[in-house]
C-alpha positions in Angstrom: 182.5 -43.2 6.0 185.8 -43.2 8.0 186.1 -42.4 11.6 187.5 -38.9 11.3 184.7 -37.8 9.0 182.2 -39.2 11.5 184.0 -37.3 14.3 183.9 -34.0 12.3 180.2 -34.4 11.6 179.4 -35.1 15.3 181.3 -32.1 16.4 179.6 -29.9 13.8 176.2 -31.1 15.1 177.1 -30.5 18.7 178.4 -27.0 18.1 176.0 -25.6 15.5 173.9 -22.9 17.2 171.7 -21.0 14.7 170.8 -18.4 17.3 174.5 -17.3 17.7 175.7 -15.7 14.6 178.9 -14.0 15.6 182.0 -15.8 17.0 183.6 -14.5 20.2 185.6 -11.3 19.8 188.7 -11.8 22.1 189.6 -8.1 22.2 186.1 -7.2 23.4 186.0 -10.0 25.9 189.4 -9.2 27.3 188.4 -5.5 27.8 185.3 -6.8 29.6 187.6 -8.9 31.9 189.8 -5.9 32.6 186.9 -3.8 33.7 185.5 -6.6 35.9 188.9 -7.1 37.5 189.3 -3.3 38.2 185.9 -3.5 40.0 187.2 -6.5 42.1 190.4 -4.7 43.0 188.3 -1.9 44.5 186.4 -4.4 46.7 189.3 -6.3 48.1 189.9 -5.8 51.9 193.2 -4.5 53.1 193.9 -7.4 55.3 194.2 -11.2 54.9 192.3 -13.1 53.7 192.2 -11.0 50.6 192.5 -13.3 47.7 189.2 -13.7 45.7 187.9 -17.2 45.3 184.1 -17.3 44.6 180.8 -15.5 44.7 177.7 -17.4 45.5 174.7 -17.4 43.2 172.7 -14.2 43.3 175.4 -12.5 45.5 177.9 -9.7 44.8 180.4 -10.3 47.6 183.5 -12.4 47.1 184.6 -15.1 49.4 188.2 -14.4 50.2 191.0 -16.9 51.1 194.6 -16.8 52.1 197.7 -18.3 50.5 197.1 -21.8 51.7 193.9 -22.2 49.7 194.3 -24.3 46.5 192.8 -21.5 44.5 195.1 -18.8 45.8 197.2 -18.6 42.6 194.4 -18.0 40.1 193.7 -14.3 41.1 197.3 -13.2 40.7 197.5 -15.3 37.5 194.5 -13.4 36.1 196.2 -10.1 36.9 199.3 -11.2 35.1 197.2 -12.2 32.1 195.5 -8.8 32.2 198.8 -7.1 32.3 199.8 -9.0 29.2 196.5 -8.2 27.4 196.4 -4.5 28.2 199.9 -3.3 29.2 198.3 -1.6 32.2 200.8 -1.3 35.1 197.9 -1.4 37.5 197.6 -5.1 36.8 201.4 -5.6 36.9 201.6 -4.1 40.4 198.6 -6.0 41.7 199.9 -9.2 40.1 203.2 -8.7 42.0 201.4 -7.9 45.3 199.1 -10.9 45.3 201.8 -13.3 44.0 204.1 -12.4 46.8 201.4 -13.4 49.3 202.1 -16.9 48.2 205.8 -16.9 48.9 205.4 -19.0 52.1 204.3 -22.0 49.9 207.9 -22.1 48.6 209.3 -22.4 52.1 206.9 -24.6 53.9 206.4 -28.4 53.8 204.0 -29.5 51.1 200.4 -29.6 52.4 199.0 -31.1 49.2 199.7 -31.3 45.4 198.2 -27.9 44.5 201.5 -26.1 44.4 201.4 -26.0 40.6 198.0 -24.3 40.6 199.2 -21.9 43.2 202.7 -21.0 42.2 202.9 -21.6 38.5 199.6 -19.7 37.8 201.0 -16.7 39.8 204.8 -16.6 39.7 205.0 -18.7 36.6 203.0 -16.1 34.6 204.8 -13.3 36.4 208.2 -14.6 35.5 207.2 -15.2 31.9 206.3 -11.6 31.5 208.9 -9.9 33.7 211.9 -12.3 34.0 212.4 -11.2 37.6 215.1 -13.5 39.0 213.4 -13.7 42.4 210.3 -15.1 40.8 212.4 -17.9 39.2 213.9 -18.8 42.6 210.5 -19.1 44.1 209.2 -21.4 41.3 212.3 -23.7 41.5 212.0 -24.0 45.3 208.4 -24.9 45.0 209.0 -27.5 42.4 211.4 -29.2 44.8 208.7 -29.0 47.5 206.1 -30.6 45.2 208.6 -33.4 44.4 208.7 -34.5 48.0 205.2 -35.9 47.6 206.4 -38.3 44.9 206.2 -42.0 45.7 208.6 -44.0 43.4 206.9 -47.3 44.3 203.6 -46.0 43.0 204.9 -43.7 40.3 202.7 -40.7 41.2 202.7 -37.7 43.4 200.6 -38.0 46.6 197.7 -35.6 46.2 196.5 -35.3 49.8 199.1 -36.2 52.5 196.3 -36.4 55.1 193.1 -38.2 55.8 190.4 -37.5 53.2 187.1 -39.5 53.2 187.2 -42.7 51.1 190.9 -42.5 50.4 192.0 -45.4 52.7 194.5 -43.1 54.5 197.4 -43.7 55.0 197.5 -45.3 51.6 198.6 -43.3 48.6 196.0 -41.2 46.7 196.3 -39.4 43.4 193.6 -37.2 41.9 193.2 -36.3 38.2 193.6 -32.6 39.1 197.3 -33.3 39.8 198.0 -33.6 36.0 198.0 -29.8 35.9 200.7 -29.5 38.5 203.1 -31.4 36.4 203.7 -28.3 34.4 205.6 -26.8 37.3 207.9 -29.8 37.4 208.5 -29.8 33.6 209.3 -26.1 33.6 211.7 -26.3 36.6 213.6 -29.3 35.0 214.3 -27.1 32.0 215.1 -23.9 33.8 217.8 -24.7 36.3 216.1 -27.4 38.4 216.9 -31.0 38.8 216.4 -33.3 35.7 214.8 -35.7 38.1 211.7 -33.4 38.2 211.1 -34.2 34.5 211.2 -37.9 35.2 208.7 -37.5 38.1 206.3 -35.7 35.8 206.6 -38.3 33.0 206.2 -41.2 35.4 203.2 -39.6 37.1 201.5 -38.9 33.7 202.1 -42.5 32.4 201.0 -44.1 35.7 197.9 -42.0 35.7 197.2 -42.9 32.1 197.4 -46.6 33.0 195.3 -46.6 36.1 193.0 -43.5 36.1 190.8 -44.2 33.1 188.0 -46.5 32.2 187.6 -48.4 28.9 185.9 -45.3 27.3 188.7 -43.0 28.5 186.6 -41.2 31.0 188.5 -40.4 34.2 188.1 -41.5 37.8 188.5 -38.5 40.1 190.8 -40.3 42.4 192.8 -43.5 42.5 194.0 -45.1 45.7 197.3 -47.1 45.6 199.0 -49.3 48.1 201.8 -47.0 49.2 204.3 -49.9 49.7 203.7 -52.0 46.6 202.3 -49.4 44.2 199.3 -51.7 43.4 196.0 -49.9 42.5 193.4 -50.5 45.2 190.4 -48.6 43.7 189.1 -45.8 41.6 186.7 -43.4 43.4 185.2 -40.0 43.3 185.4 -37.1 45.7 183.7 -34.3 43.9 181.8 -36.2 41.1 178.4 -37.8 41.2 179.6 -41.4 41.6 182.7 -43.5 41.5 181.9 -44.6 37.9 180.6 -41.2 36.6 182.4 -38.7 34.4 182.9 -35.6 36.5 183.2 -32.7 34.0 186.0 -30.8 35.5 188.0 -33.9 36.2 187.8 -34.8 32.6 188.8 -31.2 31.7 192.0 -31.6 33.9 192.8 -34.7 31.9 192.4 -33.0 28.5 194.5 -30.0 29.6 197.1 -32.1 31.4 197.8 -34.6 28.6 197.9 -31.8 26.0 200.5 -30.1 28.2 202.5 -33.3 28.6 202.8 -33.7 24.8 204.0 -30.1 24.6 206.7 -30.7 27.2 207.8 -34.1 26.1 206.8 -34.5 22.4 205.9 -38.1 23.2 203.2 -39.1 20.7 201.7 -41.4 23.4 200.5 -38.3 25.2 199.1 -36.7 22.0 197.1 -39.8 21.2 195.8 -40.0 24.8 194.9 -36.3 24.9 192.7 -36.9 21.9 191.0 -40.0 23.4 190.1 -38.2 26.7 188.9 -35.2 24.6 186.7 -37.2 22.3 184.7 -38.8 25.0 184.1 -35.4 26.6 183.0 -33.7 23.4 180.7 -36.4 22.2 178.8 -36.1 25.6 178.2 -32.4 25.4 175.0 -30.5 24.9 174.7 -28.1 22.1 175.8 -25.0 24.0 179.2 -26.5 24.6 179.0 -26.1 28.4 178.8 -29.4 30.4 176.6 -30.3 33.3 178.8 -30.6 36.4 178.8 -34.4 36.0 177.8 -36.1 32.7 176.1 -38.9 34.6 174.0 -36.9 37.0 170.4 -38.4 36.8 169.0 -35.0 37.5 170.0 -33.8 34.0 168.6 -31.5 32.4 167.9 -30.0 35.8 171.5 -30.4 37.1 173.8 -27.4 37.4 176.3 -26.6 34.6 180.0 -26.1 35.1 181.4 -23.1 33.1 184.8 -23.8 34.7 185.2 -27.1 32.9 184.2 -25.4 29.6 186.9 -22.7 30.2 189.6 -25.3 30.9 188.7 -27.4 27.9 188.5 -24.3 25.6 192.0 -23.3 26.5 193.3 -26.8 26.1 191.6 -27.3 22.7 193.2 -24.2 21.3 196.6 -25.7 22.0 195.6 -29.3 21.1 194.3 -28.3 17.7 197.7 -27.0 16.8 199.3 -30.3 17.7 196.9 -32.6 15.8 198.1 -33.4 12.3 194.8 -34.7 11.1 193.4 -31.5 9.5 189.7 -32.4 9.9 190.1 -33.3 13.6 192.3 -30.2 14.2 189.7 -27.9 12.7 186.9 -29.7 14.7 188.9 -29.0 18.0 189.4 -25.4 17.1 185.8 -24.8 16.2 184.7 -26.5 19.4 186.9 -24.2 21.5 185.6 -21.1 19.7 182.0 -22.2 20.3 182.7 -22.8 24.0 184.2 -19.3 24.2 181.3 -17.8 22.3 178.8 -19.3 24.7 180.9 -18.3 27.8 181.1 -14.7 26.4 177.3 -14.5 26.0 174.9 -12.8 28.4 173.9 -16.2 29.7 177.4 -16.8 31.2 179.3 -13.5 31.6 178.7 -12.0 35.1 178.5 -8.4 33.8 176.5 -6.3 36.3 175.5 -9.3 38.5 178.9 -9.3 40.2 182.6 -8.4 39.5 183.7 -11.9 38.4 184.0 -12.8 34.7 181.7 -15.8 34.6 178.6 -17.3 36.1 177.4 -20.9 36.4 180.4 -22.9 37.7 180.1 -25.8 40.1 182.8 -26.4 42.7 182.0 -29.3 45.0 178.4 -30.5 44.4 178.4 -33.5 46.8 179.6 -31.1 49.5 176.9 -28.5 48.6 179.7 -26.0 48.0 180.0 -23.3 45.3 177.1 -24.6 43.2 176.1 -22.5 40.2 178.6 -19.9 41.4 181.2 -17.5 40.0 184.6 -19.2 40.8 188.0 -17.8 40.2 189.5 -20.7 38.3 186.8 -20.5 35.7 187.8 -16.8 35.2 191.5 -17.8 35.0 191.1 -20.4 32.2 188.6 -18.2 30.4 191.0 -15.3 30.1 193.8 -17.7 29.3 191.7 -19.2 26.4 190.9 -15.7 25.2 194.5 -14.7 25.1 195.4 -17.9 23.2 192.7 -17.2 20.7 193.8 -13.6 20.2 197.4 -14.7 19.6 196.3 -17.2 17.0 194.3 -14.5 15.3 197.3 -12.2 15.3 199.4 -15.0 13.7 201.7 -15.6 16.7 202.4 -18.6 18.9 200.3 -19.0 22.0 203.6 -19.2 23.9 204.8 -15.8 22.9 204.1 -12.7 24.9 201.2 -10.7 23.5 203.0 -7.4 24.1 
């Protein structure tokens, strides 16, 4: 039996749930998201901080942050996705309002690498749907700001330009999350920004590919480099269980990031690598398709799950399945994504009347005892993105087209 057949059988086994008969209905799930978001809009205070970030387990009240928080772009991004899904101007106006709260990020010195999460999730989606010229200017300015963190000796963007535990400051650190922020640079390089931004993104992705992964293609959370020579000093964790463990959301960033890199470059090296980092993740999953926060936590099965990682991977796999030419593997990725979304859309994971978020059971920073088994805004963002992508495929249009 060849490897691809073995892979298909394994995925079928992992994602066969006899107690779930129906697949997720993206229309129904998107309407649910719209109603939850309307409830959140009614709760938001009239003064800053007013950007929803998370709701602790068993609570109904959001924790709010301001524009500097790394999660600040996800709420306006959700509103833009809801505007695309429903055509409701309430979401367009709110998306514009909360996006504009982030404008200082395009004018200030880079505080960390999260500018892509912040600006491309908000203004990036806003520009895609409205083509407002002022949005484009903000995106391009922010891409230039992000590029100031690039170290040519190392070949990556500095993630945290400040002292962070276990990062040997002032040496150069790069975290796997930074793969997502490369999309801002790719977009800017193709839409009026410097072509140098494209090269930075490619160099970062290839350097990370070389240094950030173990022999089985699981990712370190962070890699520390000598800032003068570019030599790798060590691979460590910050939010995972241990330096040598596979932190679920970190692996999800790798899956999403390398899928996006292939889209932007068409370099088959990235497509091959996206599959390698995906396969080690999928083969380690439990049957519901939702990972424990870290695959190597010895407390499993009594460890918390992470719905946010599942949402990121589901969205990525919908895109990756379209790139993979091997039909069996492509179908396995597509089925895995649908199963993840089916589980996330069930009563076990949707927040429903428990709070006004979309999802329950995400884990933010377990070692720091922060946002454990909580509702977290980035889980909601990638969940609705995945639902929109699935709906577009079912309608026979590209995931890159506007729904309406």
